[in-house]
C-alpha positions in Angstrom: 33.7 6.6 -51.0 34.6 8.2 -47.4 36.9 6.3 -45.1 35.2 4.4 -42.7 36.0 5.7 -39.2 34.1 2.8 -37.0 31.2 1.0 -37.6 29.0 -2.4 -36.2 25.8 -3.1 -34.3 23.6 -0.7 -32.1 20.6 -0.5 -30.8 18.1 2.2 -32.5 16.2 3.4 -29.5 12.9 5.8 -29.6 9.8 6.7 -28.5 6.3 6.1 -30.3 3.6 9.3 -30.5 1.8 6.7 -28.0 4.7 7.7 -25.4 5.9 4.1 -25.6 9.8 3.2 -26.1 11.2 1.1 -29.1 14.4 -0.7 -30.1 15.7 -2.2 -33.5 19.1 -3.7 -33.7 20.4 -1.3 -36.5 24.1 -1.3 -38.1 25.8 1.9 -37.6 28.6 3.6 -40.2 30.4 6.4 -38.9 32.6 8.0 -42.0 34.7 11.9 -41.7 31.7 13.5 -42.5 28.8 11.5 -42.5 27.1 9.0 -39.6 24.6 6.6 -40.6 22.6 3.3 -40.0 21.3 0.7 -42.0 18.6 -2.5 -41.2 21.4 -4.9 -42.2 25.4 -4.5 -42.8 25.6 -2.4 -46.2 26.7 -4.0 -49.6 27.7 -1.9 -52.3 25.8 1.4 -52.7 22.7 0.5 -50.2 20.7 3.4 -49.1 20.8 3.8 -45.5 17.8 4.5 -43.1 18.7 7.6 -42.0 21.8 10.0 -42.2 23.2 12.6 -40.6 26.2 15.0 -42.1 28.3 16.1 -39.2 29.9 19.2 -38.4 31.2 21.7 -35.7 27.7 22.0 -34.8 26.9 18.3 -33.3 27.2 17.6 -30.2 27.1 14.2 -28.4 25.0 14.0 -25.4 25.3 10.9 -22.2 21.7 10.5 -21.8 22.3 8.1 -19.4 20.5 4.4 -18.6 17.0 3.7 -20.0 14.7 0.7 -19.1 13.2 -0.9 -22.2 10.9 -4.7 -21.0 13.4 -4.9 -18.3 16.7 -4.6 -20.5 19.2 -2.0 -19.5 20.5 0.2 -21.9 23.5 3.0 -22.1 22.0 5.7 -24.6 23.4 7.6 -26.4 22.2 11.2 -28.9 24.1 12.9 -31.3 22.1 16.2 -32.4 22.9 19.3 -34.5 23.1 22.2 -31.7 21.4 24.9 -34.1 18.6 22.1 -35.3 18.4 19.6 -33.0 15.6 17.9 -34.7 18.6 16.9 -36.4 19.4 13.7 -34.5 19.6 10.0 -34.2 19.4 8.4 -30.7 21.7 4.9 -30.2 22.3 2.6 -27.7 23.9 0.0 -26.1 23.4 -3.1 -23.6 27.2 -2.6 -22.4 28.7 1.1 -21.6 32.2 -0.1 -22.4 30.6 -0.5 -26.3 29.0 3.2 -25.7 32.0 4.9 -25.0 33.8 3.9 -27.7 31.2 4.9 -30.2 31.1 8.7 -28.2 35.3 8.9 -28.1 34.8 8.0 -32.4 31.9 10.5 -33.0 33.6 13.5 -30.8 36.7 13.0 -32.5 35.0 13.7 -36.0 33.3 16.5 -34.9 36.3 17.8 -33.3 38.1 17.1 -36.9 35.4 20.3 -38.4 35.2 22.3 -34.7 35.8 26.0 -35.1 36.2 28.7 -33.1 32.0 29.1 -32.1 31.6 32.9 -31.2 28.3 34.3 -29.9 27.3 38.1 -29.9 30.8 38.9 -31.1 32.3 37.1 -27.7 33.5 33.7 -28.3 33.9 33.4 -24.4 30.3 33.8 -23.0 28.3 31.6 -25.4 27.3 29.7 -22.4 28.5 28.2 -19.0 28.1 24.7 -18.2 26.8 24.5 -14.3 26.1 21.5 -12.6 22.9 21.3 -10.4 20.7 23.7 -9.9 20.2 26.5 -7.5 16.7 28.3 -8.1 14.2 26.9 -9.8 10.2 26.4 -9.2 7.4 24.0 -10.2 5.9 23.5 -13.6 3.1 20.9 -12.9 3.1 18.3 -10.2 1.7 15.0 -10.7 0.5 12.6 -7.3 0.6 10.0 -9.7 2.4 6.6 -7.7 3.6 9.5 -5.5 6.9 7.7 -3.7 8.9 9.4 -0.7 12.6 9.4 -1.3 14.6 10.9 1.8 18.2 13.0 0.8 21.4 11.2 1.5 24.6 12.4 3.2 27.8 11.0 3.4 30.7 11.4 5.5 34.2 10.5 3.3 37.5 10.6 3.4 39.3 12.1 0.2 42.9 11.4 -0.4 45.1 12.3 -3.9 47.9 11.1 -5.4 50.2 12.4 -8.8 51.6 9.8 -10.8 54.4 9.5 -12.7 53.1 9.6 -16.1 51.7 13.4 -14.6 48.1 11.6 -14.1 46.3 12.7 -10.8 44.1 9.9 -8.7 41.6 11.4 -6.1 39.9 8.7 -4.5 37.2 8.4 -1.8 35.7 6.3 0.9 33.3 6.1 3.9 34.4 6.9 7.4 32.9 7.6 10.4 33.9 11.4 12.0 32.7 12.5 15.5 32.4 16.1 14.0 30.2 14.7 11.0 27.2 12.8 12.4 24.4 12.1 10.6 21.8 15.2 9.7 18.4 15.0 11.0 15.6 13.7 8.0 18.9 12.6 6.0 19.5 8.9 5.3 23.6 8.4 5.6 24.7 6.9 2.2 28.2 4.8 2.0 30.9 4.9 -0.5 32.5 1.2 -0.9 35.0 3.1 -3.4 35.3 5.9 -6.0 37.3 8.7 -7.6 38.3 10.8 -10.3 41.4 9.3 -12.8 42.4 12.6 -14.6 45.3 12.1 -17.2 47.0 13.7 -19.9 46.2 13.3 -23.8 48.3 13.9 -26.8 47.3 17.3 -28.3 45.1 17.7 -30.6 45.3 21.2 -33.2 47.8 22.2 -30.9 45.3 22.2 -28.3 46.0 20.5 -24.9 43.5 17.7 -23.4 42.9 15.8 -21.0 40.8 12.7 -19.8 38.6 12.4 -16.9 37.1 9.3 -15.7 34.8 9.5 -12.7 34.2 6.0 -11.2 31.5 5.0 -8.0 30.6 2.7 -5.8 27.8 3.4 -3.4 25.5 1.7 -1.1 22.4 4.6 -0.7 21.0 2.4 2.0 16.8 3.2 2.7 13.5 1.1 1.3 14.2 2.6 -2.1 17.1 0.5 -2.8 15.3 -2.9 -2.5 11.6 -1.9 -3.7 12.6 0.3 -6.7 15.0 -1.8 -9.2 16.2 1.3 -10.9 16.9 3.6 -8.4 20.5 2.6 -7.4 21.5 2.8 -11.2 19.4 5.8 -11.7 20.9 8.0 -8.6 24.4 6.6 -9.4 24.4 7.6 -12.7 23.8 11.1 -11.6 26.2 11.5 -9.6 28.9 10.2 -12.3 27.3 12.6 -14.6 28.5 15.5 -13.0 31.6 15.2 -15.4 29.4 15.7 -18.2 29.6 18.8 -19.5 33.6 19.4 -18.5 34.1 19.0 -22.0 31.7 21.9 -23.2 32.4 23.9 -20.0 35.9 24.0 -20.3 36.1 25.2 -24.1 34.2 28.4 -22.6 36.5 28.8 -19.7 40.2 28.4 -20.8 41.2 31.8 -21.2 39.4 32.7 -17.7 40.6 32.4 -14.6 40.5 29.7 -11.9 37.0 28.8 -10.8 37.5 29.1 -6.7 37.8 25.8 -4.5 34.9 24.3 -2.9 34.7 25.4 0.9 35.0 22.9 3.7 33.3 22.2 6.3 35.1 24.4 8.9 34.5 22.6 12.7 36.2 19.3 10.8 39.6 20.8 9.3 41.0 21.8 12.5 40.2 18.0 14.3 41.2 16.1 11.2 44.6 17.5 10.6 46.2 17.4 14.1 49.7 15.4 14.0 52.8 16.7 13.1 53.0 13.2 10.7 49.7 14.6 8.6 51.0 17.8 8.5 54.2 16.8 7.1 52.1 14.7 4.8 50.0 17.6 3.3 53.0 20.1 2.3 55.3 17.1 0.8 52.8 15.0 -1.4 51.9 17.8 -3.1 53.3 18.4 -6.4 55.0 21.8 -7.1 54.4 24.4 -9.8 52.9 28.0 -10.2 49.9 26.6 -11.8 49.0 25.1 -8.5 49.7 27.5 -6.0 46.5 28.3 -4.7 45.5 24.8 -4.5 48.9 24.2 -2.1 47.7 26.9 0.0 44.2 25.7 0.2 44.7 22.0 0.8 46.4 22.9 4.0 43.4 23.9 5.8 41.2 21.3 3.9 40.1 17.6 4.8 42.0 16.1 1.9 43.8 13.1 3.4 47.1 12.4 1.3 49.1 9.3 0.4 52.5 9.5 1.2 55.1 8.9 -1.1 58.7 9.8 -2.2 57.7 12.1 -5.1 61.1 11.5 -5.9 60.4 12.7 -10.0 59.0 16.5 -8.9 60.8 17.3 -5.6 63.5 16.5 -3.2 64.5 18.1 0.4 67.2 21.2 0.0 69.7 18.6 1.8 69.6 16.1 -0.5 69.7 18.3 -3.5 73.3 19.7 -1.8 74.3 15.4 -1.6 73.3 14.8 -5.1 76.6 16.3 -7.1 78.8 14.9 -4.5 79.6 13.6 -0.9 82.1 15.5 1.1 85.6 14.3 1.8 85.3 12.8 5.0 82.2 10.6 4.1 84.6 9.0 1.1 87.2 8.3 2.9 84.7 7.1 5.7 83.5 4.8 3.5 85.6 4.5 1.1 83.5 5.3 -1.6 80.5 3.4 -2.1 81.3 -0.5 -2.6 78.0 -2.0 -4.8 76.5 -5.0 -3.8 76.8 -7.6 -6.1 74.7 -11.1 -5.9 76.7 -13.8 -4.7 76.5 -17.4 -6.2 72.9 -18.8 -6.1 72.1 -20.7 -2.7 70.2 -24.3 -2.3 66.2 -23.0 -1.7 65.5 -26.6 -1.4 66.4 -26.0 2.6 63.3 -23.5 2.9 60.0 -23.7 3.1 56.8 -21.7 4.2 53.0 -22.4 4.2 52.1 -20.4 1.5 53.2 -22.5 -1.5 55.3 -21.2 -4.5 53.7 -21.7 -7.9 55.6 -19.8 -11.3 52.6 -20.7 -13.6 50.8 -17.5 -14.6 47.2 -18.5 -14.1 47.8 -19.9 -10.5 45.8 -18.7 -7.1 46.7 -18.4 -3.8 50.7 -18.7 -4.2 53.6 -16.7 -5.1 56.1 -16.3 -7.4 59.1 -14.0 -7.9 58.5 -10.9 -9.9 61.0 -9.7 -12.6 62.8 -7.1 -11.6 62.4 -5.0 -14.6 58.9 -4.9 -14.5 59.9 -1.9 -11.5 61.8 1.2 -12.5 64.5 2.9 -9.8 66.9 5.8 -9.9 69.5 5.6 -12.2 73.3 6.5 -11.7 72.2 10.1 -13.1 69.1 10.7 -11.3 70.6 13.5 -9.4 70.9 15.4 -12.7 67.9 14.4 -15.0 65.7 12.7 -12.4 65.4 9.4 -15.2 64.6 6.1 -14.2 65.7 2.5 -15.2 64.5 -1.1 -15.2 65.6 -2.4 -11.7 67.2 -5.6 -12.9 68.5 -8.4 -10.8 67.8 -8.8 -6.9 70.3 -8.4 -4.2 68.6 -10.8 -2.3 67.0 -14.4 -2.9 63.1 -14.5 -1.6 63.3 -18.3 -0.3 59.8 -18.3 1.7 56.7 -16.8 2.1 54.7 -17.3 5.4 50.6 -16.3 5.8 49.9 -16.4 9.4 46.4 -14.8 11.5 46.0 -14.7 14.9 43.6 -12.7 17.2 46.1 -10.6 18.3 49.2 -8.8 16.3 51.9 -11.1 15.3 55.3 -9.5 15.9 58.9 -10.8 15.7 58.2 -13.8 13.8 61.8 -14.1 12.9 62.2 -15.8 16.7 59.8 -18.8 15.8 62.3 -21.6 15.3 62.1 -23.8 12.4 61.2 -20.3 9.8 63.1 -19.5 7.3 65.0 -16.4 8.8 66.6 -19.3 11.4 67.0 -22.3 9.0 69.4 -19.5 7.1 70.8 -18.7 10.5 72.1 -21.8 11.0 73.6 -22.2 7.6 75.5 -19.0 8.0 73.2 -16.8 6.0 71.8 -13.5 6.4 68.1 -13.1 6.3 66.3 -10.0 5.9 62.4 -10.2 6.6 59.6 -8.2 5.7 56.3 -9.1 7.9 53.6 -7.2 6.4 50.8 -6.8 9.6 47.1 -6.3 8.3 45.0 -5.3 11.6 41.1 -6.4 12.1 39.0 -8.3 14.1 41.4 -11.2 12.9 45.3 -9.9 12.6 46.8 -11.7 9.4 50.6 -11.5 8.7 52.3 -12.3 5.3 56.0 -12.6 6.1 58.8 -12.1 3.2 61.7 -13.8 3.9 65.2 -12.6 1.6 68.5 -14.3 1.6 71.8 -13.5 1.0 75.2 -14.7 1.5 76.5 -12.1 3.3 76.3 -8.3 3.2 79.3 -5.8 1.6 80.7 -3.9 4.5 80.2 -0.2 3.9 77.1 -0.8 0.8 73.8 0.6 0.9 72.1 -2.5 2.1 74.7 -2.8 4.8 74.4 0.8 6.1 70.7 0.5 5.9 70.5 -3.4 8.1 73.6 -1.6 10.5 72.3 1.9 10.6 69.7 3.7 12.9 66.0 3.2 12.8 65.8 7.3 12.0 68.0 6.4 9.1 66.3 3.0 8.2 62.7 5.0 8.1 63.8 7.7 6.0 65.3 4.9 3.4 63.1 2.0 3.5 61.3 2.1 0.1 58.0 -0.1 -1.3 57.1 -0.4 -4.7 53.6 -1.5 -5.0 52.0 -2.9 -8.1 48.2 -4.3 -9.1 49.1 -6.0 -12.6 45.1 -7.8 -12.3 42.3 -6.1 -10.5 39.6 -3.6 -10.6 40.4 0.0 -11.6 39.4 1.3 -8.5 42.0 -1.1 -6.5 44.6 -0.3 -9.3 44.3 3.3 -8.6 43.7 3.4 -4.8 47.4 1.3 -4.8 49.1 2.7 -7.6 52.6 2.2 -8.2 54.3 5.4 -6.9 57.3 4.7 -4.7 56.3 4.8 -1.1 59.3 5.4 1.7 57.3 3.0 4.3 58.9 4.2 7.5 57.1 7.9 7.1 54.0 6.1 5.7 53.4 3.9 8.5 55.0 2.1 11.5 57.9 0.8 11.4 59.5 -1.4 14.2 63.0 -2.9 13.4 64.3 -5.9 15.0 67.5 -7.1 14.9 69.1 -10.4 15.2 72.6 -12.1 14.4 72.0 -12.9 11.2 68.6 -11.4 10.6 66.9 -7.9 10.4 63.4 -8.1 11.2 61.1 -5.0 9.7 57.6 -5.4 11.3 55.2 -2.9 9.0 52.1 -2.1 10.4 49.4 -1.1 8.1 46.8 -0.1 10.2 49.1 3.1 11.7 48.1 5.1 8.7 44.4 6.0 8.4 44.9 6.7 4.4 46.7 3.0 4.0 44.1 1.2 6.3 41.5 2.8 4.1 43.5 1.3 0.7 43.5 -1.7 3.2 40.1 -1.9 3.5 39.0 -1.7 -0.5 42.0 -4.3 -0.9 40.7 -7.0 1.7 37.1 -7.4 0.5 38.3 -8.5 -3.2 41.7 -10.0 -2.3 41.0 -13.2 -4.0 40.8 -11.1 -7.5 43.9 -9.6 -6.9 47.6 -10.3 -8.2 49.9 -8.0 -6.4 53.6 -6.8 -7.2 55.8 -5.6 -4.1 59.4 -4.5 -4.4 61.5 -3.8 -1.5 64.7 -1.9 -2.0 66.9 1.1 -0.2 66.3 4.4 -1.2 69.6 6.2 -2.8 70.3 9.7 -2.5 73.6 10.7 -3.9 75.9 9.7 -7.1 77.7 7.3 -4.7 74.9 5.3 -3.6 73.0 5.8 -7.2 71.7 3.6 -9.3 69.0 2.0 -6.7 69.2 -1.9 -6.8 66.0 -3.9 -5.3 66.3 -6.2 -2.4 63.9 -8.3 -3.8 60.3 -8.4 -5.7 57.5 -10.6 -4.9 53.9 -11.2 -6.4 51.2 -12.9 -5.1 48.7 -14.1 -6.3 44.6 -14.6 -5.8 45.6 -15.0 -2.5 42.5 -16.9 0.1 42.3 -15.6 3.3 41.2 -19.0 4.6 44.6 -20.3 3.5 46.4 -18.8 6.4 47.2 -20.1 9.8 47.6 -19.8 13.6 51.6 -19.3 14.2 53.5 -21.2 17.4 55.3 -18.0 18.1 58.0 -18.4 20.9 56.3 -17.0 24.2 59.4 -15.1 24.9 59.8 -12.4 22.2 63.8 -11.6 23.4 64.1 -14.9 22.9 66.8 -15.2 20.0 68.1 -18.4 18.1 
């Protein structure tokens, strides 16, 4: 008996001769060369209702969403491309089951795949083309005539390369003065969406890539409310843009790269006006000979790149020269690089914030300390081999978190008498305060108080605290992560380290026994776009954040975390209005 690759209950979907659809629950079995289905789970030598003998000529077609008596079905069709009447159409009530079956069947087909040659030339057997350039009406009918206006979109697009070699391309609607609504069109709104392009293990010596496409869009207009399947139908048409990629790339693997999609000229000039954005476009594009054309074209595109340090792929020349050794003068001046080590435990009972701490796994609207080993930082030998290691212990203790709201932006919260930074100062402790500012009609601030007994003179953390703003902006790094949340949010936030001072505006306030960093998330278009996506679903998210000072030379390595925090299922309504002192210059 052949080995069973996959089996389970699926829906048998079809149409009768009179045109009405039918569905039956059937038990499907996929073997190494056979796809069959039965009325019930087969016993012994039970004969199947229908079988397909699978070889390299078979294809799996995604038929999209079908409706049967109010039930939504995701339909797959398995057929022989040479004899299309050899076909089995199967369906499921959830898309996850359909995707599993599709992947399993395609893997069986790949095992029997042989190079297909048409007319003696294997490169021109066919070419997939999404959409239609030219066509004519074969027939028309006025029965149940409906009017659907065309849609247009104005959106911002940005992309990121992750450490594992995958690429994330994300979209979100926005307003732009040079992209007004076109006459006769309805302006749709992309809530969130994009592509995740990730490498897979090679099969039969051939490289493989997985392309995921997710889209959440509001099509607007009257059709969405009156025709129940209109939204799903249009959304599937967008998602089907990736349906033919597998076959298309099979035909063009040895051809030249296809041309890029042209960009609207009137938007290209105004969208990349600032010097900061130009630097972002230049530095965040990963190098490589296969991407030269993309790198050149992206300078004129409307694409907005997320700014990250991307230290695994590219480092500024000045830093590369500094990596092997420090100069003799530097070594004498610093006496080497003293390493920060955590001091004895600090009594945390005297510190408090209005956001409670709860170390339970499923707790809500709270914070807890995140394990340093959840984050990877530069190793001692990073300059030579780009390796990263688990971060380990934190340099400072997170003692309290405040969750504030107000009608205006809240700056310099550490001046507030009674806050954790002031309590630490009274006890002779040093505090590092991160004030993450979230703009909007109501302004929010989440404030993290990290405390230590004293700073080690000459250490990297000491140089960060005592240095100027330019040095701080070039070194302060955030490593984000979303352990729990939707796919779109996780891909939007990512886990790539980000130099905060280069991505957003940071204001540094040095007090007698503290340094406060006010981080204005709203100062970056990209960060603000991601924030707009996150803030709407914040109660469903678990977010990790690690703060550290970037190490660039061998004397500074390995990197150490200042501290890390996990915030779980935050409720906007739990934020309170702080009683800040009227005089911002007053220090306690």
